[in-house]
C-alpha positions in Angstrom: -32.1 1.4 -20.6 -31.9 -1.5 -23.0 -28.3 -0.8 -23.7 -27.5 -0.8 -20.0 -29.3 -4.0 -19.4 -27.3 -5.8 -22.0 -24.0 -4.1 -21.2 -20.8 -6.1 -20.7 -17.3 -4.8 -20.8 -15.8 -5.3 -24.2 -12.4 -3.8 -24.8 -8.7 -4.1 -24.0 -6.6 -2.8 -21.2 -2.9 -2.2 -20.9 -1.2 -1.6 -17.5 2.1 -1.8 -15.7 2.7 -5.0 -13.8 1.2 -4.9 -10.3 3.8 -3.8 -7.8 5.6 -1.4 -10.2 6.4 2.0 -8.6 5.0 4.8 -10.8 6.0 8.5 -11.0 4.0 11.5 -12.0 4.9 15.2 -12.4 5.6 17.9 -14.9 6.3 16.9 -18.5 9.7 17.8 -19.7 11.7 17.5 -22.9 14.6 15.0 -23.0 16.9 17.6 -21.5 14.7 18.2 -18.4 13.2 21.5 -19.4 9.5 21.9 -18.6 7.2 21.8 -21.7 5.3 25.1 -22.1 3.6 25.4 -25.5 1.6 28.6 -25.8 0.6 28.4 -22.1 -0.1 24.6 -22.2 2.0 22.8 -19.6 1.2 19.1 -19.6 1.6 16.6 -16.7 3.3 13.3 -17.6 3.2 9.9 -16.0 2.8 6.2 -16.5 -0.9 5.5 -16.7 -2.3 3.1 -14.2 -4.5 1.8 -17.0 -4.9 2.4 -20.7 -8.4 1.4 -21.7 -9.6 0.9 -25.2 -13.4 0.7 -25.4 -16.6 2.5 -26.6 -17.6 5.8 -25.0 -20.6 4.4 -23.0 -18.3 1.8 -21.4 -15.7 4.4 -20.7 -18.2 6.5 -18.7 -19.6 3.4 -16.8 -16.3 2.2 -15.6 -14.6 5.5 -15.0 -15.7 6.2 -11.4 -15.5 2.7 -9.9 -12.0 2.2 -11.5 -10.8 5.5 -10.1 -12.2 4.7 -6.7 -10.3 1.4 -6.6 -7.1 2.9 -8.0 -7.0 5.9 -5.7 -7.7 4.0 -2.6 -5.5 1.0 -3.2 -2.5 2.9 -4.6 -2.7 5.2 -1.6 -2.7 2.2 0.8 0.1 0.4 -1.1 2.2 3.6 -1.2 1.8 4.3 2.5 2.5 0.7 3.4 5.7 0.8 1.4 6.8 3.9 3.3 6.0 2.2 6.7 7.7 -1.0 5.7 10.8 0.9 4.6 10.9 2.8 7.9 10.7 -0.5 9.8 14.2 -1.4 8.5 13.5 -5.1 8.1 11.2 -5.7 11.0 7.9 -7.2 10.0 4.9 -4.9 9.7 1.4 -6.3 10.3 -1.7 -4.5 8.8 -4.4 -3.9 11.4 -6.6 -1.4 9.7 -9.8 -3.3 9.2 -11.8 -1.3 11.8 -10.9 2.1 10.2 -12.8 1.7 6.9 -15.7 0.1 5.2 -15.7 -3.7 5.4 -15.2 -4.2 1.7 -12.7 -1.4 1.4 -10.8 -3.1 4.3 -10.3 -6.2 2.2 -8.9 -4.2 -0.7 -6.7 -2.3 1.7 -5.3 -5.5 3.2 -4.4 -6.7 -0.3 -2.9 -3.3 -1.2 -0.9 -3.2 2.0 0.5 -6.7 1.2 1.6 -5.4 -2.2 3.2 -2.5 -0.4 5.3 -5.0 1.6 3.5 -5.8 4.9 4.2 -9.3 6.2 0.6 -10.1 7.0 -2.9 -8.7 7.8 -5.4 -9.3 10.5 -8.2 -9.4 7.9 -9.1 -13.0 7.5 -11.4 -12.2 4.5 -8.3 -10.9 2.6 -6.7 -14.3 3.1 -9.8 -16.1 1.9 -10.3 -13.8 -1.1 -6.7 -13.0 -2.2 -4.4 -15.3 -0.2 -2.8 -12.5 1.8 -1.0 -14.0 4.8 -2.8 -13.5 8.0 -1.5 -13.0 11.5 -2.7 -11.4 14.7 -2.7 -11.6 18.5 -5.8 -11.0 20.5 -7.9 -7.9 21.5 -8.7 -6.2 24.8 -12.3 -7.3 24.3 -11.3 -11.0 24.7 -9.2 -10.4 27.8 -12.0 -8.4 29.5 -14.7 -10.9 28.5 -13.1 -13.4 30.9 -13.7 -11.1 33.9 -15.9 -12.6 36.7 -17.5 -10.9 39.6 -15.5 -11.3 42.8 -12.4 -12.6 40.9 -9.3 -10.4 40.7 -8.5 -9.2 37.2 -5.0 -10.6 37.3 -6.6 -14.0 37.8 -8.9 -13.7 34.9 -6.3 -12.2 32.6 -3.9 -15.1 33.4 -6.7 -17.6 32.9 -7.4 -16.2 29.5 -3.8 -16.3 28.6 -3.6 -19.9 29.7 -6.5 -20.9 27.5 -5.2 -19.0 24.6 -1.8 -20.7 24.9 -3.5 -24.1 25.1 -5.0 -23.4 21.6 -2.0 -21.7 19.9 1.0 -23.1 21.7 4.4 -21.5 21.5 3.3 -19.4 18.5 0.9 -17.4 20.8 1.4 -13.6 21.0 -0.4 -12.2 24.0 -1.7 -8.7 24.4 -0.4 -7.5 27.7 -1.6 -3.9 28.3 -5.3 -4.4 29.1 -4.7 -3.6 32.7 -1.0 -2.9 33.5 1.8 -4.0 31.2 4.3 -3.9 34.1 2.0 -4.9 36.9 3.2 -7.2 39.7 0.7 -9.8 38.6 -0.7 -8.5 35.3 0.6 -7.9 31.8 4.0 -9.3 31.1 4.3 -11.2 34.3 0.8 -12.8 33.8 1.8 -13.8 30.2 5.0 -15.5 31.2 3.4 -17.2 34.2 0.5 -18.5 32.1 2.7 -20.0 29.5 5.6 -21.3 31.6 7.8 -18.8 29.8 7.1 -20.5 26.5 5.1 -17.8 24.8 6.0 -16.7 21.3 5.6 -13.0 22.0 3.7 -10.1 23.4 2.0 -7.1 21.9 1.9 -3.7 23.6 -0.7 -1.3 22.4 -0.3 1.6 24.7 2.5 3.5 26.3 4.7 2.6 23.3 8.0 4.4 23.9 11.6 3.4 23.5 11.9 3.4 27.3 9.0 1.0 27.8 10.0 -1.3 25.0 13.5 -1.6 26.6 11.9 -2.2 30.0 9.6 -4.9 28.5 12.6 -6.6 26.9 14.5 -6.6 30.1 11.6 -7.9 32.1 10.9 -10.8 29.7 14.5 -11.8 29.8 14.6 -11.7 33.6 11.4 -13.8 33.8 12.9 -16.5 31.6 11.3 -15.7 28.2 14.2 -14.3 26.1 12.6 -15.9 23.0 9.4 -13.8 23.3 9.1 -11.3 20.5 7.8 -7.8 21.2 5.2 -6.4 18.8 4.0 -2.8 19.3 0.9 -1.1 17.9 -1.3 2.0 18.4 -1.2 5.0 16.2 2.1 4.2 14.5 3.3 5.6 11.2 6.7 5.8 9.5 7.8 8.8 11.6 6.9 7.1 14.9 8.5 3.9 13.8 11.8 5.6 13.0 12.0 6.8 16.6 11.2 3.3 17.9 13.8 1.5 15.8 16.5 2.2 18.5 14.6 -0.1 20.9 14.5 -3.9 20.9 11.2 -4.0 19.1 10.6 -7.0 16.8 7.5 -6.1 14.8 5.0 -3.3 14.2 1.2 -3.5 13.9 -0.1 -0.5 11.9 -3.8 0.2 11.3 -5.3 3.6 10.5 -2.0 5.2 9.5 -1.9 2.8 6.5 -5.5 2.3 5.7 -6.6 6.0 6.0 -3.3 7.7 5.7 -4.0 11.1 7.2 -1.1 12.8 5.5 -2.3 11.7 2.0 -6.0 11.0 2.3 -6.7 11.4 -1.5 -3.8 9.3 -2.5 -2.4 10.1 -5.9 -5.5 11.9 -7.1 -5.8 9.8 -10.2 -8.2 11.0 -12.9 -9.4 9.5 -16.2 -8.9 11.5 -19.4 -9.6 10.8 -23.0 -6.5 10.5 -25.1 -8.0 9.3 -28.4 -11.5 9.4 -30.0 -12.2 7.4 -33.2 -8.5 7.1 -33.8 -7.9 10.8 -33.4 -5.5 11.9 -30.6 -7.0 14.4 -28.2 -5.8 16.2 -25.1 -7.1 18.4 -22.3 -5.4 21.8 -22.8 -6.3 23.8 -19.6 -4.2 26.8 -20.7 -2.2 28.4 -18.0 -3.1 25.9 -15.3 -0.5 23.2 -15.6 -3.3 20.6 -15.8 -3.0 19.6 -19.4 -2.9 15.9 -20.2 -0.9 13.9 -22.7 -2.6 13.0 -26.0 -2.7 9.7 -27.9 -1.9 6.1 -27.1 1.3 6.1 -25.1 4.0 3.7 -23.9 6.3 4.4 -21.0 10.0 3.3 -21.1 11.7 3.0 -17.7 15.5 3.5 -17.8 18.0 2.9 -15.1 17.5 4.8 -11.8 13.8 5.1 -12.3 14.0 7.5 -15.2 10.8 7.4 -17.3 10.3 8.6 -20.8 6.7 8.7 -22.2 6.4 8.1 -25.9 3.8 7.1 -28.4 2.7 3.5 -28.3 4.5 2.5 -31.5 7.8 4.0 -30.5 10.8 1.8 -29.6 12.9 3.8 -27.0 15.6 2.9 -24.6 14.4 1.2 -21.4 11.8 -1.3 -20.3 8.3 -0.8 -21.7 6.0 -0.7 -18.6 2.6 -1.0 -20.3 1.6 -4.5 -21.3 -1.7 -6.0 -22.4 -3.6 -7.0 -19.2 -7.1 -7.7 -20.6 -8.2 -8.7 -24.0 -11.3 -10.1 -25.7 -11.0 -13.3 -23.6 -10.7 -11.5 -20.2 -7.8 -10.9 -17.8 -4.3 -12.1 -18.8 -2.2 -13.7 -16.1 1.5 -14.2 -16.3 2.2 -17.2 -14.0 5.9 -16.8 -14.4 5.9 -13.1 -13.2 7.1 -12.4 -9.7 4.3 -11.8 -7.2 3.5 -8.1 -6.6 5.3 -7.7 -3.2 8.5 -9.3 -4.7 8.3 -7.1 -7.7 7.9 -3.9 -5.6 10.7 -4.9 -3.2 13.1 -5.5 -6.1 12.0 -2.3 -7.9 12.4 -0.1 -4.8 15.9 -1.6 -4.1 16.9 -0.6 -7.6 15.9 3.1 -7.2 18.2 5.8 -5.9 17.4 7.3 -2.5 16.3 10.6 -4.0 13.6 8.8 -6.0 12.0 7.6 -2.8 11.6 11.0 -1.3 8.1 12.5 -1.7 8.3 15.2 -4.4 6.9 16.4 -7.7 8.7 14.3 -10.2 9.8 15.3 -13.7 8.9 12.9 -16.5 10.3 13.3 -19.9 8.3 12.9 -23.1 9.7 11.7 -26.5 10.3 14.1 -29.4 7.5 12.5 -31.4 5.0 13.0 -28.5 6.2 16.6 -28.1 5.5 17.1 -31.8 2.0 15.7 -31.4 1.4 18.0 -28.4 2.6 21.0 -30.4 0.3 20.1 -33.3 -2.8 19.7 -31.1 -2.1 22.9 -29.1 -1.7 25.1 -32.2 -4.6 23.6 -34.0 -7.1 24.2 -31.1 
């Protein structure tokens, strides 16, 4: 207990720069053949973190670090897929209501790294500087209802007050009652703002036909500048079908933050690679779950081709792992691009096949292969 009371992290951490796409899969030799050494078939990847510390510290930090890495890498990956599907249209992250309040702040940051334009989570702006944007909610529109007063009157009154506060930047939520009603929805939004509204958001009945209908009505009512944002159960597949419509932006919540098609994210685990200076590896004979031994460095070559070598090798390509934490604490590179910019540039440099979900193949250097062979045959 005394050791725990006085515990502080003391060690060093190497990691790839935030916003770097990472690949994981079966370990191969430099010619692409899968490694299989006496039934030991390792996986290979660029580590999210390489941590040098004592064993007590390693156990204390293992679970919380994996919790953070698995959640945030899942969100960032899903966000990148959604943003790519949007084909240049802004994506707003609206997932705060779908997860724990603290996890929602991390998710907003991760989604920003993944390329979303902004989040509705104000705490993420306060804590991390993530751009914030939003519209309004149905709660607010309904809260203006009054007994004996028609709903189209109270809806318009709320829109008028909202426009007084936010001016031409205001985006109004128009589907609380009837998006295409004779006095509600789009017509109420245009009337309440004299046609000067910045945009509308439609959160139900989101189809190509309805978006085209909304665009035509806004134009006919004298609000051609009004942008159309849609939300409600969107993901990259749905977005691809909506791209043929005159939609201007997408609001995506649970399909980024909870990602039903990849709920455990990358499934990152922590494994010992060296103890007291001696390389070690998990063998798991016959299972394909063996891990790489020793301190490694990963060299990224053109086209997203990675080669994993030992930390003191000098191979072709860009070394991905750099010192991120030393005895003084975190190391910040002020000259480095911010994470979304780095990710955007990195994704643009990758071939199309590298962006398709798949089990990648990751090559390991000859020296690392020799180390694996030695450890397998000495076990």
